[in-house]
C-alpha positions as CSV (number, residue, x, y, z in Angstrom):
1,M,16.4,-35.1,52.4
2,F,16.1,-32.7,55.3
3,R,14.7,-29.2,55.0
4,I,16.7,-26.2,56.1
5,I,14.5,-25.4,59.0
6,L,13.4,-22.0,60.0
7,S,14.8,-19.3,58.1
8,L,17.9,-17.9,56.8
9,S,19.0,-14.6,58.1
10,L,18.2,-11.6,56.1
11,F,20.9,-9.1,55.9
12,L,22.5,-6.8,53.7
13,F,22.1,-8.0,50.1
14,V,21.5,-4.2,49.7
15,A,25.1,-3.3,50.6
16,N,26.4,-5.5,47.8
17,V,24.1,-4.2,45.2
18,T,23.6,-0.5,45.3
19,Y,23.1,2.2,47.8
20,S,19.4,2.7,47.0
21,Q,18.4,-0.9,47.2
22,S,15.2,-1.5,49.1
23,L,15.5,-3.2,52.5
24,E,12.1,-4.7,51.8
25,A,13.2,-6.2,48.5
26,E,16.2,-7.8,50.3
27,E,13.8,-9.4,52.8
28,W,11.8,-11.0,50.1
29,V,14.9,-12.5,48.5
30,E,16.2,-14.0,51.7
31,S,12.8,-15.3,52.8
32,I,12.4,-17.4,49.6
33,L,15.6,-19.3,50.7
34,A,14.0,-20.4,53.9
35,N,13.3,-24.1,54.3
36,Q,15.0,-25.1,51.2
37,D,16.7,-28.5,51.0
38,E,20.2,-28.2,52.4
39,D,21.7,-29.7,49.2
40,A,19.3,-28.0,46.8
41,E,20.7,-26.6,43.6
42,L,19.4,-23.1,44.0
43,D,19.7,-20.7,41.1
44,L,18.9,-17.2,42.3
45,N,20.8,-15.4,39.6
46,T,17.7,-14.5,37.7
47,I,15.9,-13.1,40.7
48,L,18.9,-11.2,42.0
49,E,19.7,-9.8,38.5
50,Q,16.1,-8.7,37.9
51,I,15.9,-6.9,41.2
52,N,19.3,-5.2,40.7
53,E,18.3,-4.2,37.2
54,Y,15.1,-2.5,38.3
55,I,16.9,-0.7,41.2
56,E,19.5,0.7,38.8
57,R,17.0,1.3,36.0
58,P,13.5,1.5,37.5
59,F,10.7,0.4,35.2
60,D,7.9,2.7,34.0
61,L,4.8,1.8,35.9
62,N,2.6,2.9,33.0
63,K,4.3,0.7,30.4
64,I,5.3,-2.4,32.2
65,S,3.3,-5.5,31.0
66,R,1.6,-8.2,33.0
67,Q,4.4,-10.7,32.1
68,E,7.1,-8.2,33.3
69,L,5.2,-7.7,36.5
70,S,5.2,-11.4,36.9
71,D,9.0,-11.3,37.1
72,L,8.7,-9.5,40.4
73,F,8.5,-12.6,42.5
74,F,7.0,-10.7,45.5
75,L,3.8,-9.8,43.6
76,S,0.9,-12.3,43.5
77,D,-1.3,-12.8,40.5
78,L,-4.1,-11.1,42.3
79,E,-2.0,-8.1,43.0
80,I,-0.7,-7.9,39.4
81,S,-4.3,-8.0,38.2
82,A,-5.2,-5.2,40.6
83,I,-2.4,-3.0,39.2
84,I,-3.4,-3.7,35.6
85,N,-7.1,-3.2,36.3
86,H,-6.4,0.1,38.1
87,R,-4.4,1.4,35.2
88,S,-7.1,0.3,32.7
89,Q,-10.0,1.9,34.7
90,H,-8.3,5.1,35.9
91,G,-5.7,5.8,33.2
92,D,-2.0,6.1,33.6
93,F,-0.5,6.6,37.0
94,I,0.3,10.2,37.8
95,N,2.6,9.6,40.7
96,I,4.2,6.5,42.3
97,L,2.3,7.2,45.5
98,E,-0.9,6.5,43.6
99,L,-0.1,2.8,44.2
100,Q,-1.6,3.3,47.6
101,S,-5.0,3.6,46.1
102,V,-4.8,0.3,44.2
103,E,-7.5,-1.9,45.7
104,G,-6.0,-5.1,47.1
105,L,-2.4,-4.0,47.1
106,P,-1.0,-4.1,50.6
107,L,1.3,-1.4,52.0
108,E,4.4,-3.5,52.1
109,K,4.1,-4.2,48.4
110,V,3.6,-0.5,47.7
111,R,6.9,0.2,49.5
112,L,8.7,-2.5,47.4
113,L,7.3,-1.2,44.1
114,A,8.2,2.4,45.1
115,D,11.9,1.4,45.1
116,L,11.8,-0.4,41.8
117,A,9.4,1.7,39.7
118,R,8.9,5.2,38.5
119,V,6.3,7.3,36.7
120,R,7.6,9.4,33.8
121,D,6.6,13.0,33.6
122,L,3.5,12.8,31.3
123,A,3.9,16.5,30.4
124,K,7.3,15.9,28.8
125,P,7.5,14.2,25.3
126,Q,9.3,10.9,25.4
127,I,11.9,10.3,22.8
128,D,12.7,6.8,21.7
129,Q,16.5,6.8,21.4
130,G,16.7,3.2,20.1
131,I,18.7,0.3,21.4
132,L,22.0,1.8,20.3
133,R,21.6,4.6,22.9
134,D,20.5,2.2,25.6
135,Q,23.4,-0.2,25.9
136,K,25.1,-1.6,28.9
137,H,28.2,-3.7,29.4
138,E,29.1,-5.5,32.6
139,V,32.2,-7.5,33.4
140,Y,32.6,-9.5,36.7
141,I,35.8,-11.0,37.9
142,K,35.6,-13.1,41.1
143,W,38.2,-14.9,43.1
144,R,37.9,-17.3,46.1
145,R,40.3,-19.3,48.2
146,V,40.3,-21.3,51.5
147,L,43.3,-20.0,53.4
148,E,44.1,-23.2,55.3
149,K,45.5,-26.2,53.5
150,Q,43.0,-29.0,52.7
151,K,43.7,-32.7,52.4
152,G,43.1,-32.7,48.6
153,Y,46.2,-30.5,48.1
154,T,48.6,-32.8,50.0
155,D,50.5,-35.9,48.9
156,D,48.9,-37.9,51.7
157,V,45.9,-39.1,49.5
158,N,45.7,-41.5,46.6
159,S,44.0,-39.1,44.2
160,P,44.9,-35.5,45.1
161,Y,43.5,-32.4,43.4
162,L,45.5,-31.6,40.3
163,G,44.8,-27.8,40.3
164,D,45.5,-25.0,42.7
165,P,43.1,-24.0,45.5
166,N,41.9,-20.8,43.7
167,K,38.3,-20.5,42.5
168,L,38.0,-18.2,39.5
169,Y,34.9,-16.8,37.8
170,V,34.6,-14.4,34.8
171,R,31.4,-13.1,33.4
172,Y,30.5,-10.7,30.6
173,K,27.0,-9.3,29.9
174,Y,25.8,-7.0,27.2
175,V,22.3,-5.6,27.0
176,A,20.8,-3.4,24.4
177,G,17.5,-2.0,25.7
178,K,15.0,-4.8,26.0
179,K,15.8,-6.2,22.6
180,L,19.2,-7.9,22.9
181,Q,21.2,-9.7,25.6
182,L,24.5,-11.4,25.2
183,G,26.2,-13.3,28.0
184,L,29.5,-15.3,28.5
185,T,30.5,-17.1,31.7
186,A,33.6,-19.0,32.6
187,E,34.4,-20.7,35.9
188,K,37.2,-22.8,37.5
189,D,36.4,-24.5,40.8
190,A,39.0,-24.8,43.5
191,G,41.2,-27.8,42.7
192,E,40.6,-27.8,39.0
193,E,43.4,-27.4,36.5
194,F,43.7,-24.1,34.6
195,F,45.3,-23.8,31.1
196,T,46.9,-27.2,31.7
197,G,46.0,-30.9,32.0
198,S,42.3,-31.6,31.4
199,N,41.6,-27.8,30.9
200,K,44.2,-26.8,28.3
201,N,41.7,-24.2,27.0
202,G,41.6,-22.4,30.3
203,F,38.5,-22.7,32.5
204,D,36.7,-25.9,33.3
205,Y,33.2,-24.5,32.6
206,Y,32.0,-22.2,29.8
207,S,28.5,-20.9,29.2
208,G,27.1,-18.4,26.7
209,H,23.9,-17.2,25.2
210,L,22.4,-14.7,22.7
211,A,18.8,-13.7,23.4
212,I,16.8,-11.5,21.1
213,N,13.3,-10.2,22.1
214,N,10.6,-9.4,19.6
215,P,12.8,-9.3,16.5
216,T,9.6,-9.6,14.4
217,S,5.9,-9.5,15.2
218,F,5.9,-13.3,14.8
219,I,8.9,-14.1,17.0
220,K,8.5,-13.1,20.7
221,Q,11.9,-14.4,21.8
222,A,14.8,-16.3,20.3
223,I,17.8,-17.8,22.2
224,I,20.9,-19.5,21.0
225,G,23.2,-21.1,23.5
226,D,22.4,-21.9,27.1
227,Y,18.9,-21.4,28.4
228,S,16.4,-22.6,31.0
229,I,12.8,-23.9,30.7
230,S,10.0,-23.6,33.2
231,L,6.6,-25.1,32.4
232,G,3.4,-25.1,34.4
233,Q,3.9,-25.9,38.1
234,G,7.1,-27.7,37.5
235,L,5.9,-31.3,37.1
236,I,7.8,-31.5,33.8
237,A,10.5,-28.8,34.3
238,A,11.3,-25.8,36.4
239,M,15.0,-25.2,35.8
240,G,16.6,-22.8,38.2
241,F,14.2,-21.7,40.9
242,G,10.8,-23.3,41.5
243,T,8.2,-23.1,44.2
244,G,8.2,-24.7,47.6
245,K,7.6,-24.1,51.3
246,S,9.3,-21.0,52.7
247,T,8.6,-18.2,55.1
248,Q,6.9,-16.4,52.2
249,V,3.8,-18.5,53.0
250,M,1.7,-17.2,50.1
251,R,4.3,-17.9,47.4
252,V,2.9,-21.2,46.3
253,K,2.4,-20.7,42.5
254,N,5.2,-21.0,39.9
255,R,5.2,-18.0,37.7
256,T,8.7,-18.2,36.3
257,R,8.9,-17.3,32.6
258,P,8.8,-20.4,30.3
259,L,12.0,-19.4,28.5
260,R,15.0,-17.5,29.9
261,P,18.7,-17.1,29.1
262,Y,20.9,-19.1,31.4
263,T,23.4,-17.1,33.5
264,S,24.4,-19.4,36.4
265,V,27.3,-21.8,36.9
266,N,25.3,-24.8,37.9
267,E,26.6,-27.3,35.4
268,F,23.6,-29.6,35.2
269,N,20.2,-27.9,35.3
270,F,20.1,-26.1,31.9
271,L,19.7,-26.7,28.2
272,R,22.2,-26.0,25.4
273,G,21.0,-25.4,21.9
274,G,18.2,-23.1,20.6
275,A,14.7,-22.0,21.5
276,L,11.9,-20.0,19.8
277,D,8.9,-18.4,21.4
278,L,6.4,-17.6,18.6
279,N,3.3,-15.4,18.5
280,L,0.7,-17.4,16.7
281,S,-2.0,-15.0,17.5
282,K,-3.0,-12.4,20.0
283,N,-3.8,-15.0,22.6
284,L,-1.7,-18.0,21.4
285,N,2.0,-18.6,21.7
286,L,4.1,-21.6,20.8
287,L,7.4,-22.5,22.4
288,L,9.9,-24.8,20.6
289,Y,13.2,-25.8,22.0
290,G,16.0,-28.3,21.4
291,S,19.2,-29.1,23.2
292,Y,22.3,-31.4,23.0
293,Q,25.2,-31.5,25.3
294,L,27.8,-33.9,26.8
295,R,27.3,-34.6,30.5
296,D,29.3,-36.2,33.2
297,A,28.6,-39.8,33.9
298,N,30.0,-42.5,36.2
299,F,30.7,-45.7,34.5
300,F,32.7,-48.9,34.4
301,L,34.0,-51.1,31.6
302,D,32.9,-54.7,31.1
303,T,34.1,-57.3,28.6
304,V,31.9,-59.9,27.0
305,N,33.2,-62.1,24.2
306,N,36.4,-60.0,24.0
307,D,34.3,-56.8,23.4
308,I,34.5,-53.8,25.7
309,F,31.2,-52.3,26.9
310,T,30.9,-49.0,28.7
311,L,28.2,-49.4,31.4
312,Y,27.0,-46.0,32.7
313,T,25.8,-46.2,36.3
314,S,24.8,-42.6,37.4
315,I,24.7,-39.0,36.3
316,P,26.5,-36.7,38.8
317,S,25.5,-33.0,38.9
318,D,28.2,-31.4,41.0
319,G,30.4,-30.3,38.1
320,F,33.7,-31.0,39.9
321,H,36.7,-32.1,37.9
322,R,39.5,-31.8,40.4
323,N,41.3,-35.2,40.5
324,V,41.8,-38.2,38.2
325,N,38.5,-39.9,39.4
326,E,36.4,-36.8,38.7
327,I,38.0,-36.0,35.4
328,R,37.4,-39.6,34.3
329,K,33.6,-39.0,34.4
330,E,33.7,-35.6,32.5
331,K,31.5,-35.3,29.4
332,Q,31.0,-39.0,28.9
333,L,27.4,-39.2,27.9
334,G,25.4,-37.4,25.2
335,F,22.1,-36.0,26.3
336,T,19.3,-34.7,24.0
337,D,16.3,-32.6,25.1
338,A,13.5,-31.3,22.9
339,G,10.0,-30.0,23.6
340,T,7.2,-27.7,22.9
341,S,4.6,-25.7,24.9
342,L,1.4,-24.3,23.3
343,R,0.1,-21.5,25.5
344,F,-3.3,-19.8,25.4
345,R,-4.1,-16.7,27.4
346,R,-7.2,-14.6,27.3
347,K,-7.8,-12.0,30.1
348,S,-7.7,-13.9,33.4
349,L,-7.5,-17.4,31.9
350,S,-4.4,-19.3,30.8
351,V,-4.3,-22.9,29.5
352,N,-1.1,-24.5,28.3
353,A,-0.2,-27.9,26.8
354,N,3.4,-29.0,27.3
355,L,5.6,-31.9,25.9
356,M,9.2,-32.7,26.7
357,Y,11.5,-35.5,25.4
358,S,14.8,-36.3,27.0
359,A,17.2,-39.1,26.2
360,F,20.7,-40.4,27.1
361,G,22.9,-41.4,24.2
362,S,23.7,-44.8,25.7
363,S,22.0,-47.3,27.9
364,L,22.4,-47.2,31.7
365,N,23.2,-50.0,34.1
366,T,22.2,-49.2,37.6
367,S,21.8,-51.3,40.7
368,P,19.4,-49.3,42.9
369,D,18.6,-49.7,46.5
370,L,15.1,-50.8,47.3
371,Y,13.9,-47.3,47.9
372,Q,15.1,-46.3,44.4
373,L,13.2,-49.1,42.7
374,F,10.8,-46.6,41.0
375,S,13.4,-44.0,40.2
376,V,16.0,-45.9,38.2
377,L,17.6,-43.8,35.5
378,Q,16.1,-44.5,32.1
379,Q,17.5,-44.1,28.6
380,K,14.5,-42.1,27.5
381,Y,11.9,-39.8,29.1
382,I,8.7,-38.5,27.6
383,N,6.5,-36.2,29.7
384,G,3.3,-34.4,28.8
385,S,1.2,-32.0,30.9
386,V,-1.7,-29.6,30.8
387,D,-1.5,-26.6,33.2
388,Y,-4.0,-23.8,33.9
389,G,-4.5,-20.6,35.7
390,Y,-7.7,-18.6,36.2
391,I,-8.4,-15.5,38.2
392,W,-12.0,-14.8,39.2
393,N,-12.6,-11.8,41.5
394,N,-10.3,-12.5,44.4
395,F,-9.8,-16.2,43.7
396,N,-6.7,-17.4,41.8
397,F,-7.0,-21.0,40.7
398,F,-3.9,-22.9,39.2
399,G,-2.7,-26.4,38.7
400,E,-1.0,-28.9,36.4
401,M,-1.6,-32.6,35.5
402,S,1.3,-34.5,34.1
403,S,2.1,-38.0,32.8
404,D,5.3,-39.8,31.9
405,K,5.7,-42.3,29.1
406,E,4.4,-45.1,31.2
407,G,1.2,-43.3,32.1
408,D,2.2,-42.5,35.7
409,L,0.5,-39.3,36.8
410,G,1.3,-36.3,38.9
411,F,-1.1,-33.6,40.0
412,V,-0.6,-30.2,41.6
413,N,-3.6,-27.9,42.2
414,G,-4.1,-24.8,44.3
415,V,-6.0,-21.7,45.0
416,I,-5.0,-18.4,46.5
417,L,-7.9,-16.3,48.0
418,G,-7.6,-12.6,48.7
419,L,-10.5,-12.5,51.2
420,D,-9.4,-9.0,52.1
421,K,-6.4,-6.8,51.4
422,N,-5.3,-7.7,54.9
423,F,-6.2,-11.4,54.9
424,E,-5.0,-14.0,52.4
425,V,-5.3,-17.8,52.3
426,A,-3.7,-20.4,50.0
427,V,-4.3,-24.1,49.6
428,V,-2.2,-26.5,47.5
429,Y,-2.9,-30.2,47.0
430,R,-0.3,-32.5,45.3
431,N,-0.5,-36.2,44.4
432,I,2.5,-37.6,42.5
433,A,2.7,-41.3,41.8
434,K,5.6,-43.3,43.3
435,N,6.8,-44.3,39.9
436,Y,6.4,-40.9,38.1
437,Q,9.6,-39.8,36.5
438,S,10.8,-36.5,35.0
439,I,14.5,-35.4,34.8
440,Y,13.9,-31.7,35.4
441,A,10.8,-31.7,37.6
442,N,10.8,-29.1,40.4
443,T,7.4,-28.6,42.0
444,F,5.7,-27.9,45.3
445,T,6.7,-31.0,47.4
446,E,8.2,-31.9,50.7
447,S,10.8,-34.1,49.1
448,S,13.6,-32.9,46.9
449,N,12.2,-34.8,43.9
450,A,8.7,-34.8,42.3
451,Q,7.8,-38.4,43.1
452,N,6.1,-40.7,45.7
453,E,4.2,-38.0,47.6
454,E,0.7,-36.9,48.4
455,G,0.0,-33.8,50.6
456,I,-2.1,-30.8,51.3
457,Y,-0.7,-27.4,52.3
458,A,-2.6,-24.5,53.7
459,S,-1.3,-21.0,54.6
460,A,-2.7,-17.7,55.8
461,L,-1.4,-14.1,56.1
462,L,-3.2,-11.7,58.4
463,R,-2.3,-8.0,58.6
464,L,-3.7,-6.7,61.9
465,N,-2.6,-3.2,61.2
466,K,0.3,-1.4,59.5
467,Q,2.8,-2.7,62.2
468,F,1.6,-6.2,63.1
469,H,1.4,-9.2,60.8
470,I,0.7,-12.9,61.6
471,E,1.4,-15.6,59.0
472,G,1.9,-19.3,59.0
473,Y,1.3,-22.6,57.3
474,A,0.4,-26.3,57.9
475,D,1.5,-29.1,55.7
476,F,0.4,-32.7,55.9
477,F,2.1,-35.3,53.6
478,R,2.6,-39.0,53.1
479,H,4.9,-41.1,51.0
480,P,3.4,-44.4,49.7
481,W,6.8,-46.0,48.9
482,L,10.1,-46.1,50.6
483,K,12.5,-43.2,50.8
484,F,16.2,-42.6,51.6
485,R,16.6,-43.7,55.3
486,V,12.9,-44.7,55.5
487,D,12.4,-48.4,54.8
488,S,8.6,-48.3,54.8
489,P,5.7,-46.0,53.7
490,S,5.7,-42.9,55.9
491,N,4.0,-39.7,56.6
492,G,4.6,-36.4,58.4
493,Q,3.4,-32.9,59.2
494,E,5.0,-29.5,59.2
495,F,3.9,-26.2,60.9
496,Y,5.2,-22.7,60.8
497,L,4.1,-19.5,62.6
498,K,5.5,-16.0,62.6
499,F,4.6,-12.8,64.5
500,L,6.1,-9.7,62.9
501,Y,6.3,-6.1,64.1
502,H,7.4,-3.5,61.6
503,K,8.1,0.2,62.2
504,K,8.7,2.0,59.0
505,R,12.3,2.8,58.3
506,K,13.2,2.2,62.0
507,A,12.8,-1.3,63.3
508,D,11.7,-4.9,62.6
509,F,11.1,-7.5,65.2
510,Y,9.7,-11.0,64.7
511,I,9.3,-14.3,66.5
512,Q,8.9,-17.5,64.5
513,Y,8.4,-21.1,65.4
514,F,8.8,-24.2,63.2
515,Y,7.7,-27.8,64.1
516,E,8.2,-30.9,61.9
517,T,7.4,-34.5,62.6
518,K,8.2,-37.4,60.2
519,E,9.4,-40.9,60.2
520,Q,12.9,-42.4,59.8
521,N,14.6,-45.7,60.2
522,A,15.0,-46.6,63.8
523,S,18.5,-47.8,63.2
524,E,21.1,-46.4,60.8
525,S,23.3,-49.5,60.9
526,L,20.8,-52.4,60.5
527,K,18.7,-53.3,57.5
528,T,15.3,-52.8,58.9
529,T,11.7,-51.8,58.1
530,N,11.2,-50.4,61.6
531,V,10.7,-46.7,61.6
532,A,10.8,-44.2,64.4
533,Q,9.2,-40.8,64.8
534,L,11.5,-37.9,64.7
535,N,10.7,-34.3,65.6
536,R,12.4,-31.0,64.8
537,Q,11.6,-27.7,66.4
538,R,13.2,-24.3,66.0
539,L,12.4,-21.0,67.7
540,R,13.8,-17.7,66.6
541,F,13.8,-14.2,67.9
542,H,15.1,-11.6,65.4
543,N,15.5,-7.8,65.8
544,A,16.7,-5.2,63.4
545,Y,17.0,-1.6,64.5
546,K,18.2,1.4,62.4
547,I,20.2,3.7,64.7
548,N,20.5,6.4,62.0
549,P,20.7,6.6,58.2
550,T,24.2,5.2,58.3
551,F,24.1,2.4,60.9
552,E,21.8,-0.5,61.5
553,I,22.2,-3.4,64.0
554,R,20.6,-6.8,63.8
555,N,20.4,-9.5,66.5
556,R,19.2,-13.0,66.4
557,V,18.8,-15.8,68.9
558,E,17.7,-19.3,67.7
559,F,17.1,-22.6,69.5
560,S,16.7,-26.0,67.9
561,L,15.5,-29.3,69.4
562,F,15.7,-32.7,67.7
563,T,14.2,-35.9,69.2
564,K,14.0,-39.5,67.9
565,D,13.0,-42.2,70.3
566,D,15.3,-41.7,73.3
567,Q,17.8,-39.5,71.4
568,V,17.6,-35.8,72.2
569,S,19.8,-33.2,70.6
570,R,19.7,-29.4,71.3
571,G,21.2,-26.4,69.6
572,F,21.6,-22.7,70.2
573,M,22.9,-19.9,68.0
574,I,23.2,-16.1,68.6
575,Y,24.6,-13.5,66.3
576,Q,25.2,-9.7,66.0
577,D,25.2,-7.8,62.7
578,I,26.5,-4.3,62.2
579,I,25.6,-2.6,58.9
580,F,27.4,0.5,57.8
581,K,25.9,2.2,54.8
582,P,26.7,6.0,54.5
583,K,24.7,7.8,51.9
584,K,27.5,10.3,51.0
585,L,30.4,7.8,50.8
586,P,31.2,5.2,48.1
587,L,31.8,2.7,50.9
588,S,29.6,0.2,52.6
589,A,30.3,-2.7,55.0
590,T,28.5,-5.5,56.8
591,M,29.9,-7.5,59.7
592,R,28.7,-10.5,61.7
593,Y,29.8,-12.3,64.8
594,A,27.9,-15.6,65.6
595,I,28.3,-18.1,68.5
596,F,26.7,-21.5,68.3
597,D,26.6,-24.7,70.4
598,T,24.8,-27.8,69.2
599,D,24.9,-31.4,70.6
600,D,25.5,-32.8,67.1
601,Y,24.6,-32.4,63.5
602,D,21.0,-33.3,64.0
603,S,20.4,-30.0,65.9
604,R,22.2,-27.9,63.4
605,I,21.0,-24.4,62.5
606,Y,21.2,-22.9,59.1
607,T,21.5,-19.2,58.5
608,Y,21.7,-17.2,55.3
609,E,24.8,-15.0,54.9
610,N,25.3,-11.9,52.9
611,D,27.9,-12.4,50.2
612,L,29.2,-10.9,47.0
613,L,26.8,-9.7,44.4
614,Y,24.9,-12.6,42.8
615,E,26.2,-15.1,45.4
616,F,24.8,-16.5,48.6
617,S,26.0,-18.9,51.3
618,I,24.1,-21.0,53.7
619,P,26.5,-22.6,56.3
620,A,25.4,-25.1,58.9
621,F,26.0,-24.1,62.5
622,A,27.0,-27.4,64.3
623,N,29.2,-28.5,67.1
624,R,30.5,-25.6,69.3
625,G,32.3,-22.5,68.2
626,F,31.9,-19.2,66.5
627,R,31.7,-17.8,63.0
628,T,32.5,-14.3,61.9
629,Y,32.6,-12.5,58.5
630,A,33.0,-9.0,57.0
631,N,32.0,-7.7,53.6
632,L,33.4,-4.5,52.2
633,R,32.1,-2.7,49.1
634,Y,33.8,0.3,47.5
635,R,32.6,2.1,44.5
636,V,35.9,3.4,42.9
637,N,34.1,5.4,40.3
638,R,31.0,5.2,38.1
639,F,32.5,2.3,36.1
640,L,34.2,0.2,38.8
641,T,33.1,-1.4,42.0
642,A,35.3,-3.6,44.2
643,E,34.1,-6.1,46.8
644,F,35.9,-8.1,49.4
645,R,34.8,-10.7,51.9
646,V,36.5,-12.6,54.6
647,S,34.9,-15.2,56.8
648,R,36.2,-17.6,59.5
649,T,34.7,-20.6,61.3
650,Y,36.3,-21.8,64.6
651,L,35.3,-25.1,66.3
652,N,36.6,-25.4,69.9
653,N,35.5,-29.0,70.3
654,Q,36.9,-30.5,67.0
655,S,40.4,-31.2,65.8
656,T,39.4,-31.1,62.1
657,I,37.0,-29.2,59.8
658,G,35.4,-30.7,56.7
659,S,35.5,-34.2,55.4
660,A,37.2,-36.3,52.7
661,L,39.5,-34.3,50.5
662,E,38.1,-31.0,51.8
663,E,39.2,-31.8,55.4
664,I,41.4,-29.3,57.2
665,N,43.8,-30.6,59.9
666,G,42.9,-28.0,62.4
667,N,39.8,-26.4,64.1
668,R,39.5,-23.2,61.9
669,R,38.6,-22.4,58.3
670,T,39.1,-19.0,56.6
671,D,37.5,-18.1,53.3
672,L,38.6,-15.1,51.2
673,K,36.6,-13.7,48.3
674,A,37.1,-10.7,46.1
675,Q,35.2,-9.3,43.1
676,L,35.6,-6.5,40.6
677,R,32.6,-5.2,38.7
678,F,33.1,-3.1,35.6
679,K,30.0,-1.4,34.2
680,F,30.1,0.9,31.2
């Protein structure tokens, strides 16, 4: 798997959320997306929801707990400890500006917190109105469609799509204070049937949950329905969003809550059943969870002695059920998950013991390629681990050791050093056996799966002054066994460097450079163990300038270079953003015009795009052409907000766009999206 190299353009998540949203918070959201696998199943709903929730209803800085501060992904453990220690030593915060006096809390984090937190007037008595006075209902209705006709909707193919080209999404969320949350989600992908055929009950995908927090002193949290689990550093499980290399070079430790309600539409990476988080004592918690669900599976039928056997061959995770072949695989295989996590925490020390059991309801029959020899799907998985975290002065140590049922081991260990409030360093070492297996693993690796890798990563962040920052990382890794398109053991290196200039509320300018070298088969067509060195480089210049409180412009120029033996591929992309966000009007808009020219797909350039609330898109710029889009957000009244998005890609050196059943007979593609958000 390739990494999405060199960053994904930050740009107005703020306009799609609320008028007061912090530009700094938006930058942190986008930067986490940088360098993700191009096909990664990213689930940012939790992060985006949490940020939006705090923007609309800022938390009380004097009451927020350490665990709740951990949900703010931009804060490190050292910075969280600094805030907690300052509050313990000096008493409650009197004003939000007092954050500037917290030792070890850099100025950019103060700005972020200032937009998400508040300090209540201590002179006024606070009245607890109860959860019945603190309720919120939200309803989202989304629609999406590709304007041009795609091959799957024609009669020219053997197995056309059975549904219409509209994608529909409905979501309801109810929250009562911090005690209760109820969520229901329904989705139909484009091409899937709706209230007919295989979906006579309406939508193709349904999800729901009921989460109760602290119903008793013994129960910390209880969830019925769909939920996600995240344990340790992700060697057993980190459903949704884990850690990995990104332009946030110091974000190397997984701090996702062990148990969360599931709110996404990814139809694979979640559990369905029930979970309890219990308070055994002041310092000891026990998490128990169980799940059963029917999952998609590819299979074929075989007959032996006149008996019919169903032989399952693979477990797809795309969730598409658009034609006869895709519907055939739907909900074929029962899957059971169960586990526990015993968590001890005292002051700056945490030690956790984790166990997870997963099993398919039938045996699998796979014929893997040689590189998949140690990752064949098994009928049963058992994984156990111990993870730890310890903060001593300005040192933050963390790690996890895990084993599967065969005794194959995986290790991830790291340390974050706050040498000064203006200088931070992080080091992460991972060593995961070639035959280590875990269904839900999602940890700090170069590869998309936690297996067959050893590496060491080092990063640093230096704040020269209030305006200038320098940050970067170096990562050295090797793979003891074969990989996809690499028919021998291999190794590689990756380097990233960024220079940033920031002028408060006025301008941002940065230059960043990315270099990667790794090995790949010399020939794609021949079966060979000969590998060749490939190199990827990307150079970016980015500028954001606020003309006045209403208008902002952003410009970017990016170059890419790919080399492999005698093959050389170059790419270029430039775009212009215009951001319109008046303070006195219920209307906001963002627009982009991008031009790109690459020799082929090897020199492609990925760029993050602003989208509807709780959505994101990461298109690949390849070939020669342009892409443009516009987002419009209008707040009709205090209860209703409407959003609309139109985007178009035009390729002037191609006669078709897309592939397989998604192919368009033409050189342009137009996407339309609309959303209504009701809040009451």
